[in-house]
mmJSON file of the N, C-alpha and C atoms, coordinates in Angstrom:
{"data_MODEL":{"atom_site":{
"group_PDB":["ATOM","ATOM","ATOM","ATOM","ATOM","ATOM","ATOM","ATOM","ATOM","ATOM","ATOM","ATOM","ATOM","ATOM","ATOM","ATOM","ATOM","ATOM","ATOM","ATOM","ATOM","ATOM","ATOM","ATOM","ATOM","ATOM","ATOM","ATOM","ATOM","ATOM","ATOM","ATOM","ATOM","ATOM","ATOM","ATOM","ATOM","ATOM","ATOM","ATOM","ATOM","ATOM","ATOM","ATOM","ATOM","ATOM","ATOM","ATOM","ATOM","ATOM","ATOM","ATOM","ATOM","ATOM","ATOM","ATOM","ATOM","ATOM","ATOM","ATOM","ATOM","ATOM","ATOM","ATOM","ATOM","ATOM","ATOM","ATOM","ATOM","ATOM","ATOM","ATOM","ATOM","ATOM","ATOM","ATOM","ATOM","ATOM","ATOM","ATOM","ATOM","ATOM","ATOM","ATOM","ATOM","ATOM","ATOM","ATOM","ATOM","ATOM","ATOM","ATOM","ATOM","ATOM","ATOM","ATOM","ATOM","ATOM","ATOM","ATOM","ATOM","ATOM","ATOM","ATOM","ATOM","ATOM","ATOM","ATOM","ATOM","ATOM","ATOM","ATOM","ATOM","ATOM","ATOM","ATOM","ATOM","ATOM","ATOM","ATOM","ATOM","ATOM","ATOM","ATOM","ATOM","ATOM","ATOM","ATOM","ATOM","ATOM","ATOM","ATOM","ATOM","ATOM","ATOM","ATOM","ATOM","ATOM","ATOM","ATOM","ATOM","ATOM","ATOM","ATOM","ATOM","ATOM","ATOM","ATOM","ATOM","ATOM","ATOM","ATOM","ATOM","ATOM","ATOM","ATOM","ATOM","ATOM","ATOM","ATOM","ATOM","ATOM","ATOM","ATOM","ATOM","ATOM","ATOM","ATOM","ATOM","ATOM","ATOM","ATOM","ATOM","ATOM","ATOM","ATOM","ATOM","ATOM","ATOM","ATOM","ATOM","ATOM","ATOM","ATOM","ATOM","ATOM","ATOM","ATOM","ATOM","ATOM","ATOM","ATOM"],
"id":[1,2,3,4,5,6,7,8,9,10,11,12,13,14,15,16,17,18,19,20,21,22,23,24,25,26,27,28,29,30,31,32,33,34,35,36,37,38,39,40,41,42,43,44,45,46,47,48,49,50,51,52,53,54,55,56,57,58,59,60,61,62,63,64,65,66,67,68,69,70,71,72,73,74,75,76,77,78,79,80,81,82,83,84,85,86,87,88,89,90,91,92,93,94,95,96,97,98,99,100,101,102,103,104,105,106,107,108,109,110,111,112,113,114,115,116,117,118,119,120,121,122,123,124,125,126,127,128,129,130,131,132,133,134,135,136,137,138,139,140,141,142,143,144,145,146,147,148,149,150,151,152,153,154,155,156,157,158,159,160,161,162,163,164,165,166,167,168,169,170,171,172,173,174,175,176,177,178,179,180,181,182,183,184,185,186,187,188,189,190,191,192],
"type_symbol":["N","C","C","N","C","C","N","C","C","N","C","C","N","C","C","N","C","C","N","C","C","N","C","C","N","C","C","N","C","C","N","C","C","N","C","C","N","C","C","N","C","C","N","C","C","N","C","C","N","C","C","N","C","C","N","C","C","N","C","C","N","C","C","N","C","C","N","C","C","N","C","C","N","C","C","N","C","C","N","C","C","N","C","C","N","C","C","N","C","C","N","C","C","N","C","C","N","C","C","N","C","C","N","C","C","N","C","C","N","C","C","N","C","C","N","C","C","N","C","C","N","C","C","N","C","C","N","C","C","N","C","C","N","C","C","N","C","C","N","C","C","N","C","C","N","C","C","N","C","C","N","C","C","N","C","C","N","C","C","N","C","C","N","C","C","N","C","C","N","C","C","N","C","C","N","C","C","N","C","C","N","C","C","N","C","C","N","C","C","N","C","C"],
"label_atom_id":["N","CA","C","N","CA","C","N","CA","C","N","CA","C","N","CA","C","N","CA","C","N","CA","C","N","CA","C","N","CA","C","N","CA","C","N","CA","C","N","CA","C","N","CA","C","N","CA","C","N","CA","C","N","CA","C","N","CA","C","N","CA","C","N","CA","C","N","CA","C","N","CA","C","N","CA","C","N","CA","C","N","CA","C","N","CA","C","N","CA","C","N","CA","C","N","CA","C","N","CA","C","N","CA","C","N","CA","C","N","CA","C","N","CA","C","N","CA","C","N","CA","C","N","CA","C","N","CA","C","N","CA","C","N","CA","C","N","CA","C","N","CA","C","N","CA","C","N","CA","C","N","CA","C","N","CA","C","N","CA","C","N","CA","C","N","CA","C","N","CA","C","N","CA","C","N","CA","C","N","CA","C","N","CA","C","N","CA","C","N","CA","C","N","CA","C","N","CA","C","N","CA","C","N","CA","C","N","CA","C","N","CA","C","N","CA","C","N","CA","C","N","CA","C"],
"label_alt_id":[null,null,null,null,null,null,null,null,null,null,null,null,null,null,null,null,null,null,null,null,null,null,null,null,null,null,null,null,null,null,null,null,null,null,null,null,null,null,null,null,null,null,null,null,null,null,null,null,null,null,null,null,null,null,null,null,null,null,null,null,null,null,null,null,null,null,null,null,null,null,null,null,null,null,null,null,null,null,null,null,null,null,null,null,null,null,null,null,null,null,null,null,null,null,null,null,null,null,null,null,null,null,null,null,null,null,null,null,null,null,null,null,null,null,null,null,null,null,null,null,null,null,null,null,null,null,null,null,null,null,null,null,null,null,null,null,null,null,null,null,null,null,null,null,null,null,null,null,null,null,null,null,null,null,null,null,null,null,null,null,null,null,null,null,null,null,null,null,null,null,null,null,null,null,null,null,null,null,null,null,null,null,null,null,null,null,null,null,null,null,null,null],
"label_comp_id":["MET","MET","MET","ALA","ALA","ALA","VAL","VAL","VAL","PRO","PRO","PRO","LYS","LYS","LYS","LYS","LYS","LYS","LYS","LYS","LYS","VAL","VAL","VAL","SER","SER","SER","LYS","LYS","LYS","ALA","ALA","ALA","ARG","ARG","ARG","ARG","ARG","ARG","ASP","ASP","ASP","LYS","LYS","LYS","ARG","ARG","ARG","ARG","ARG","ARG","ALA","ALA","ALA","SER","SER","SER","ASN","ASN","ASN","TRP","TRP","TRP","LYS","LYS","LYS","LEU","LEU","LEU","GLU","GLU","GLU","LEU","LEU","LEU","PRO","PRO","PRO","GLY","GLY","GLY","LEU","LEU","LEU","ASN","ASN","ASN","LYS","LYS","LYS","CYS","CYS","CYS","PRO","PRO","PRO","LYS","LYS","LYS","CYS","CYS","CYS","GLY","GLY","GLY","ALA","ALA","ALA","PHE","PHE","PHE","VAL","VAL","VAL","ALA","ALA","ALA","SER","SER","SER","HIS","HIS","HIS","ARG","ARG","ARG","VAL","VAL","VAL","CYS","CYS","CYS","LYS","LYS","LYS","ASN","ASN","ASN","CYS","CYS","CYS","LYS","LYS","LYS","THR","THR","THR","TYR","TYR","TYR","ASN","ASN","ASN","GLY","GLY","GLY","LYS","LYS","LYS","GLU","GLU","GLU","VAL","VAL","VAL","VAL","VAL","VAL","LYS","LYS","LYS","GLU","GLU","GLU","GLU","GLU","GLU","ALA","ALA","ALA","LYS","LYS","LYS","LYS","LYS","LYS","GLU","GLU","GLU","ALA","ALA","ALA"],
"label_asym_id":["A","A","A","A","A","A","A","A","A","A","A","A","A","A","A","A","A","A","A","A","A","A","A","A","A","A","A","A","A","A","A","A","A","A","A","A","A","A","A","A","A","A","A","A","A","A","A","A","A","A","A","A","A","A","A","A","A","A","A","A","A","A","A","A","A","A","A","A","A","A","A","A","A","A","A","A","A","A","A","A","A","A","A","A","A","A","A","A","A","A","A","A","A","A","A","A","A","A","A","A","A","A","A","A","A","A","A","A","A","A","A","A","A","A","A","A","A","A","A","A","A","A","A","A","A","A","A","A","A","A","A","A","A","A","A","A","A","A","A","A","A","A","A","A","A","A","A","A","A","A","A","A","A","A","A","A","A","A","A","A","A","A","A","A","A","A","A","A","A","A","A","A","A","A","A","A","A","A","A","A","A","A","A","A","A","A","A","A","A","A","A","A"],
"label_entity_id":["1","1","1","1","1","1","1","1","1","1","1","1","1","1","1","1","1","1","1","1","1","1","1","1","1","1","1","1","1","1","1","1","1","1","1","1","1","1","1","1","1","1","1","1","1","1","1","1","1","1","1","1","1","1","1","1","1","1","1","1","1","1","1","1","1","1","1","1","1","1","1","1","1","1","1","1","1","1","1","1","1","1","1","1","1","1","1","1","1","1","1","1","1","1","1","1","1","1","1","1","1","1","1","1","1","1","1","1","1","1","1","1","1","1","1","1","1","1","1","1","1","1","1","1","1","1","1","1","1","1","1","1","1","1","1","1","1","1","1","1","1","1","1","1","1","1","1","1","1","1","1","1","1","1","1","1","1","1","1","1","1","1","1","1","1","1","1","1","1","1","1","1","1","1","1","1","1","1","1","1","1","1","1","1","1","1","1","1","1","1","1","1"],
"label_seq_id":[1,1,1,2,2,2,3,3,3,4,4,4,5,5,5,6,6,6,7,7,7,8,8,8,9,9,9,10,10,10,11,11,11,12,12,12,13,13,13,14,14,14,15,15,15,16,16,16,17,17,17,18,18,18,19,19,19,20,20,20,21,21,21,22,22,22,23,23,23,24,24,24,25,25,25,26,26,26,27,27,27,28,28,28,29,29,29,30,30,30,31,31,31,32,32,32,33,33,33,34,34,34,35,35,35,36,36,36,37,37,37,38,38,38,39,39,39,40,40,40,41,41,41,42,42,42,43,43,43,44,44,44,45,45,45,46,46,46,47,47,47,48,48,48,49,49,49,50,50,50,51,51,51,52,52,52,53,53,53,54,54,54,55,55,55,56,56,56,57,57,57,58,58,58,59,59,59,60,60,60,61,61,61,62,62,62,63,63,63,64,64,64],
"pdbx_PDB_ins_code":[null,null,null,null,null,null,null,null,null,null,null,null,null,null,null,null,null,null,null,null,null,null,null,null,null,null,null,null,null,null,null,null,null,null,null,null,null,null,null,null,null,null,null,null,null,null,null,null,null,null,null,null,null,null,null,null,null,null,null,null,null,null,null,null,null,null,null,null,null,null,null,null,null,null,null,null,null,null,null,null,null,null,null,null,null,null,null,null,null,null,null,null,null,null,null,null,null,null,null,null,null,null,null,null,null,null,null,null,null,null,null,null,null,null,null,null,null,null,null,null,null,null,null,null,null,null,null,null,null,null,null,null,null,null,null,null,null,null,null,null,null,null,null,null,null,null,null,null,null,null,null,null,null,null,null,null,null,null,null,null,null,null,null,null,null,null,null,null,null,null,null,null,null,null,null,null,null,null,null,null,null,null,null,null,null,null,null,null,null,null,null,null],
"Cartn_x":[-46.244,-45.155,-43.843,-42.779,-41.487,-40.807,-40.573,-39.919,-38.741,-37.533,-36.388,-36.566,-36.17,-36.309,-35.238,-34.044,-32.96,-32.291,-31.615,-30.896,-29.714,-29.511,-28.353,-27.166,-26.078,-24.917,-24.255,-23.469,-22.784,-21.803,-21.135,-20.166,-20.859,-21.965,-22.7,-23.275,-23.825,-24.375,-23.284,-22.123,-21.042,-20.41,-20.37,-19.868,-20.748,-22.02,-22.955,-22.775,-22.543,-22.394,-21.02,-20.025,-18.649,-18.415,-19.269,-19.011,-19.289,-19.918,-20.316,-19.404,-18.364,-17.583,-16.552,-16.189,-15.131,-15.629,-14.854,-15.192,-14.532,-15.171,-14.583,-13.616,-12.641,-11.709,-12.406,-12.042,-12.645,-12.165,-12.953,-12.566,-11.384,-10.209,-9.006,-8.64,-8.249,-7.815,-6.406,-5.684,-4.355,-4.473,-3.709,-3.671,-3.01,-3.63,-3.036,-1.721,-1.507,-0.304,0.885,0.666,1.804,1.735,0.569,0.456,0.159,-0.057,-0.38,-1.838,-2.142,-3.521,-4.342,-5.504,-6.362,-7.793,-8.545,-9.958,-10.654,-11.641,-12.289,-12.999,-12.999,-13.606,-12.974,-11.658,-10.925,-9.669,-9.146,-7.903,-6.744,-5.793,-4.606,-3.767,-3.445,-2.664,-1.197,-0.777,0.63,0.964,0.16,0.476,-0.565,-1.57,-2.591,-3.367,-3.698,-4.467,-5.775,-6.742,-8.031,-8.46,-8.785,-9.237,-8.184,-6.912,-5.83,-5.49,-6.12,-5.873,-5.367,-4.446,-3.934,-5.009,-5.405,-6.496,-5.97,-5.106,-4.576,-3.222,-3.134,-1.864,-0.994,0.313,1.226,1.181,1.243,1.176,2.38,2.157,3.247,4.317,5.551,6.653,6.634,6.708,6.684,8.061,8.06,9.315,9.548,10.685,10.968,12.251],
"Cartn_y":[15.203,14.391,14.858,14.885,15.315,14.152,14.327,13.3,13.949,13.35,13.95,13.951,15.07,15.155,14.342,14.267,13.531,12.604,11.592,10.635,11.329,11.008,11.538,10.639,11.265,10.47,9.826,8.783,8.075,8.999,9.86,10.77,11.755,12.317,13.272,12.583,11.397,10.625,10.298,9.844,9.448,10.64,11.806,13.012,13.382,13.212,13.535,12.574,11.309,10.306,10.342,10.905,10.85,11.692,12.662,13.562,12.913,11.752,11.15,10.03,9.7,8.515,8.742,9.99,10.243,9.998,9.26,8.986,10.026,10.31,11.233,10.478,11.184,10.572,10.261,9.156,8.871,9.882,10.083,11.02,10.493,11.056,10.613,11.606,11.079,11.892,11.47,12.366,12.012,11.32,10.266,9.54,10.458,10.63,11.532,11.009,9.704,9.125,9.145,8.659,8.529,9.492,10.089,11.055,10.448,9.149,8.503,8.793,8.779,9.001,7.728,7.872,6.745,7.109,6.145,6.365,6.559,7.43,7.724,6.491,6.365,5.263,3.915,3.915,2.688,2.66,1.465,1.316,1.715,2.439,2.843,1.607,1.374,0.196,0.356,1.594,1.848,1.586,2.148,2.008,1.202,0.664,-0.221,0.434,1.741,2.425,2.93,3.133,3.719,4.601,5.842,6.791,6.96,6.926,7.128,5.919,4.785,3.585,2.463,1.649,0.514,-0.568,-0.941,-1.888,-3.261,-3.317,-4.593,-4.806,-5.825,-6.129,-6.907,-6.7,-7.404,-8.89,-9.69,-11.132,-11.631,-12.674,-13.25,-13.775,-13.571,-14.019,-15.542,-15.996,-17.456,-18.043,-19.114,-19.801,-20.85,-20.756,-21.695,-22.44],
"Cartn_z":[-18.206,-17.731,-18.359,-17.574,-18.091,-18.796,-20.083,-20.879,-21.592,-21.529,-22.204,-23.714,-24.357,-25.807,-26.516,-25.907,-26.554,-25.552,-26.086,-25.253,-24.571,-23.306,-22.586,-22.913,-23.407,-23.803,-22.588,-22.858,-21.78,-21.058,-21.814,-21.209,-20.266,-20.69,-19.854,-18.618,-18.831,-17.714,-16.701,-17.181,-16.285,-15.585,-16.237,-15.576,-14.394,-14.543,-13.47,-12.295,-12.589,-11.539,-10.874,-11.538,-11.056,-9.807,-9.534,-8.411,-7.063,-7.018,-5.754,-5.288,-6.042,-5.72,-4.625,-4.351,-3.385,-1.967,-1.201,0.19,1.082,2.209,3.161,4.066,4.578,5.506,6.819,7.452,8.755,9.788,10.842,11.887,12.67,12.442,13.132,14.225,15.368,16.487,16.857,17.548,18.022,19.365,19.525,20.797,21.834,23.006,24.002,24.586,24.504,25.093,24.131,22.885,21.964,20.775,20.509,19.422,18.07,18.001,16.724,16.368,15.083,14.657,14.852,15.485,15.815,15.453,14.917,14.671,16.012,16.051,17.321,17.873,19.178,19.92,19.58,19.332,19.061,19.925,20.161,20.908,20.009,20.569,19.812,19.525,18.256,17.878,18.258,18.432,18.722,20.188,21.108,22.536,23.307,22.628,23.217,24.359,24.218,25.252,24.686,25.572,25.211,26.368,26.094,27.105,28.208,27.822,28.767,29.628,29.387,30.185,29.295,29.82,29.05,29.009,27.807,27.635,27.264,26.293,25.812,26.462,27.283,27.939,26.962,27.072,26.181,26.486,25.432,25.598,26.396,27.173,27.946,26.993,27.396,26.539,26.43,25.214,24.982,25.282,26.034,26.342,25.26,24.613,23.532,23.748],
"occupancy":[1.0,1.0,1.0,1.0,1.0,1.0,1.0,1.0,1.0,1.0,1.0,1.0,1.0,1.0,1.0,1.0,1.0,1.0,1.0,1.0,1.0,1.0,1.0,1.0,1.0,1.0,1.0,1.0,1.0,1.0,1.0,1.0,1.0,1.0,1.0,1.0,1.0,1.0,1.0,1.0,1.0,1.0,1.0,1.0,1.0,1.0,1.0,1.0,1.0,1.0,1.0,1.0,1.0,1.0,1.0,1.0,1.0,1.0,1.0,1.0,1.0,1.0,1.0,1.0,1.0,1.0,1.0,1.0,1.0,1.0,1.0,1.0,1.0,1.0,1.0,1.0,1.0,1.0,1.0,1.0,1.0,1.0,1.0,1.0,1.0,1.0,1.0,1.0,1.0,1.0,1.0,1.0,1.0,1.0,1.0,1.0,1.0,1.0,1.0,1.0,1.0,1.0,1.0,1.0,1.0,1.0,1.0,1.0,1.0,1.0,1.0,1.0,1.0,1.0,1.0,1.0,1.0,1.0,1.0,1.0,1.0,1.0,1.0,1.0,1.0,1.0,1.0,1.0,1.0,1.0,1.0,1.0,1.0,1.0,1.0,1.0,1.0,1.0,1.0,1.0,1.0,1.0,1.0,1.0,1.0,1.0,1.0,1.0,1.0,1.0,1.0,1.0,1.0,1.0,1.0,1.0,1.0,1.0,1.0,1.0,1.0,1.0,1.0,1.0,1.0,1.0,1.0,1.0,1.0,1.0,1.0,1.0,1.0,1.0,1.0,1.0,1.0,1.0,1.0,1.0,1.0,1.0,1.0,1.0,1.0,1.0,1.0,1.0,1.0,1.0,1.0,1.0],
"B_iso_or_equiv":[0.0,0.0,0.0,0.0,0.0,0.0,0.0,0.0,0.0,0.0,0.0,0.0,0.0,0.0,0.0,0.0,0.0,0.0,0.0,0.0,0.0,0.0,0.0,0.0,0.0,0.0,0.0,0.0,0.0,0.0,0.0,0.0,0.0,0.0,0.0,0.0,0.0,0.0,0.0,0.0,0.0,0.0,0.0,0.0,0.0,0.0,0.0,0.0,0.0,0.0,0.0,0.0,0.0,0.0,0.0,0.0,0.0,0.0,0.0,0.0,0.0,0.0,0.0,0.0,0.0,0.0,0.0,0.0,0.0,0.0,0.0,0.0,0.0,0.0,0.0,0.0,0.0,0.0,0.0,0.0,0.0,0.0,0.0,0.0,0.0,0.0,0.0,0.0,0.0,0.0,0.0,0.0,0.0,0.0,0.0,0.0,0.0,0.0,0.0,0.0,0.0,0.0,0.0,0.0,0.0,0.0,0.0,0.0,0.0,0.0,0.0,0.0,0.0,0.0,0.0,0.0,0.0,0.0,0.0,0.0,0.0,0.0,0.0,0.0,0.0,0.0,0.0,0.0,0.0,0.0,0.0,0.0,0.0,0.0,0.0,0.0,0.0,0.0,0.0,0.0,0.0,0.0,0.0,0.0,0.0,0.0,0.0,0.0,0.0,0.0,0.0,0.0,0.0,0.0,0.0,0.0,0.0,0.0,0.0,0.0,0.0,0.0,0.0,0.0,0.0,0.0,0.0,0.0,0.0,0.0,0.0,0.0,0.0,0.0,0.0,0.0,0.0,0.0,0.0,0.0,0.0,0.0,0.0,0.0,0.0,0.0,0.0,0.0,0.0,0.0,0.0,0.0],
"pdbx_formal_charge":[null,null,null,null,null,null,null,null,null,null,null,null,null,null,null,null,null,null,null,null,null,null,null,null,null,null,null,null,null,null,null,null,null,null,null,null,null,null,null,null,null,null,null,null,null,null,null,null,null,null,null,null,null,null,null,null,null,null,null,null,null,null,null,null,null,null,null,null,null,null,null,null,null,null,null,null,null,null,null,null,null,null,null,null,null,null,null,null,null,null,null,null,null,null,null,null,null,null,null,null,null,null,null,null,null,null,null,null,null,null,null,null,null,null,null,null,null,null,null,null,null,null,null,null,null,null,null,null,null,null,null,null,null,null,null,null,null,null,null,null,null,null,null,null,null,null,null,null,null,null,null,null,null,null,null,null,null,null,null,null,null,null,null,null,null,null,null,null,null,null,null,null,null,null,null,null,null,null,null,null,null,null,null,null,null,null,null,null,null,null,null,null],
"auth_seq_id":[1,1,1,2,2,2,3,3,3,4,4,4,5,5,5,6,6,6,7,7,7,8,8,8,9,9,9,10,10,10,11,11,11,12,12,12,13,13,13,14,14,14,15,15,15,16,16,16,17,17,17,18,18,18,19,19,19,20,20,20,21,21,21,22,22,22,23,23,23,24,24,24,25,25,25,26,26,26,27,27,27,28,28,28,29,29,29,30,30,30,31,31,31,32,32,32,33,33,33,34,34,34,35,35,35,36,36,36,37,37,37,38,38,38,39,39,39,40,40,40,41,41,41,42,42,42,43,43,43,44,44,44,45,45,45,46,46,46,47,47,47,48,48,48,49,49,49,50,50,50,51,51,51,52,52,52,53,53,53,54,54,54,55,55,55,56,56,56,57,57,57,58,58,58,59,59,59,60,60,60,61,61,61,62,62,62,63,63,63,64,64,64],
"auth_comp_id":["MET","MET","MET","ALA","ALA","ALA","VAL","VAL","VAL","PRO","PRO","PRO","LYS","LYS","LYS","LYS","LYS","LYS","LYS","LYS","LYS","VAL","VAL","VAL","SER","SER","SER","LYS","LYS","LYS","ALA","ALA","ALA","ARG","ARG","ARG","ARG","ARG","ARG","ASP","ASP","ASP","LYS","LYS","LYS","ARG","ARG","ARG","ARG","ARG","ARG","ALA","ALA","ALA","SER","SER","SER","ASN","ASN","ASN","TRP","TRP","TRP","LYS","LYS","LYS","LEU","LEU","LEU","GLU","GLU","GLU","LEU","LEU","LEU","PRO","PRO","PRO","GLY","GLY","GLY","LEU","LEU","LEU","ASN","ASN","ASN","LYS","LYS","LYS","CYS","CYS","CYS","PRO","PRO","PRO","LYS","LYS","LYS","CYS","CYS","CYS","GLY","GLY","GLY","ALA","ALA","ALA","PHE","PHE","PHE","VAL","VAL","VAL","ALA","ALA","ALA","SER","SER","SER","HIS","HIS","HIS","ARG","ARG","ARG","VAL","VAL","VAL","CYS","CYS","CYS","LYS","LYS","LYS","ASN","ASN","ASN","CYS","CYS","CYS","LYS","LYS","LYS","THR","THR","THR","TYR","TYR","TYR","ASN","ASN","ASN","GLY","GLY","GLY","LYS","LYS","LYS","GLU","GLU","GLU","VAL","VAL","VAL","VAL","VAL","VAL","LYS","LYS","LYS","GLU","GLU","GLU","GLU","GLU","GLU","ALA","ALA","ALA","LYS","LYS","LYS","LYS","LYS","LYS","GLU","GLU","GLU","ALA","ALA","ALA"],
"auth_asym_id":["A","A","A","A","A","A","A","A","A","A","A","A","A","A","A","A","A","A","A","A","A","A","A","A","A","A","A","A","A","A","A","A","A","A","A","A","A","A","A","A","A","A","A","A","A","A","A","A","A","A","A","A","A","A","A","A","A","A","A","A","A","A","A","A","A","A","A","A","A","A","A","A","A","A","A","A","A","A","A","A","A","A","A","A","A","A","A","A","A","A","A","A","A","A","A","A","A","A","A","A","A","A","A","A","A","A","A","A","A","A","A","A","A","A","A","A","A","A","A","A","A","A","A","A","A","A","A","A","A","A","A","A","A","A","A","A","A","A","A","A","A","A","A","A","A","A","A","A","A","A","A","A","A","A","A","A","A","A","A","A","A","A","A","A","A","A","A","A","A","A","A","A","A","A","A","A","A","A","A","A","A","A","A","A","A","A","A","A","A","A","A","A"],
"auth_atom_id":["N","CA","C","N","CA","C","N","CA","C","N","CA","C","N","CA","C","N","CA","C","N","CA","C","N","CA","C","N","CA","C","N","CA","C","N","CA","C","N","CA","C","N","CA","C","N","CA","C","N","CA","C","N","CA","C","N","CA","C","N","CA","C","N","CA","C","N","CA","C","N","CA","C","N","CA","C","N","CA","C","N","CA","C","N","CA","C","N","CA","C","N","CA","C","N","CA","C","N","CA","C","N","CA","C","N","CA","C","N","CA","C","N","CA","C","N","CA","C","N","CA","C","N","CA","C","N","CA","C","N","CA","C","N","CA","C","N","CA","C","N","CA","C","N","CA","C","N","CA","C","N","CA","C","N","CA","C","N","CA","C","N","CA","C","N","CA","C","N","CA","C","N","CA","C","N","CA","C","N","CA","C","N","CA","C","N","CA","C","N","CA","C","N","CA","C","N","CA","C","N","CA","C","N","CA","C","N","CA","C","N","CA","C","N","CA","C","N","CA","C","N","CA","C"],
"pdbx_PDB_model_num":[1,1,1,1,1,1,1,1,1,1,1,1,1,1,1,1,1,1,1,1,1,1,1,1,1,1,1,1,1,1,1,1,1,1,1,1,1,1,1,1,1,1,1,1,1,1,1,1,1,1,1,1,1,1,1,1,1,1,1,1,1,1,1,1,1,1,1,1,1,1,1,1,1,1,1,1,1,1,1,1,1,1,1,1,1,1,1,1,1,1,1,1,1,1,1,1,1,1,1,1,1,1,1,1,1,1,1,1,1,1,1,1,1,1,1,1,1,1,1,1,1,1,1,1,1,1,1,1,1,1,1,1,1,1,1,1,1,1,1,1,1,1,1,1,1,1,1,1,1,1,1,1,1,1,1,1,1,1,1,1,1,1,1,1,1,1,1,1,1,1,1,1,1,1,1,1,1,1,1,1,1,1,1,1,1,1,1,1,1,1,1,1]
}}}
């Protein structure tokens, strides 16, 4: 059985674990209509389009 001869120090242990904490950037694409960066398969927050079509219509103007 493999048994360590000496205790692994906290610094050595933490150095080994530190390499996995970085997250990758999400896949961002440019919106074909406005050019803003958008996560894939999501509605563009800038121009409210998806797949070249307007999805979210602007809210009716509130009369005050």
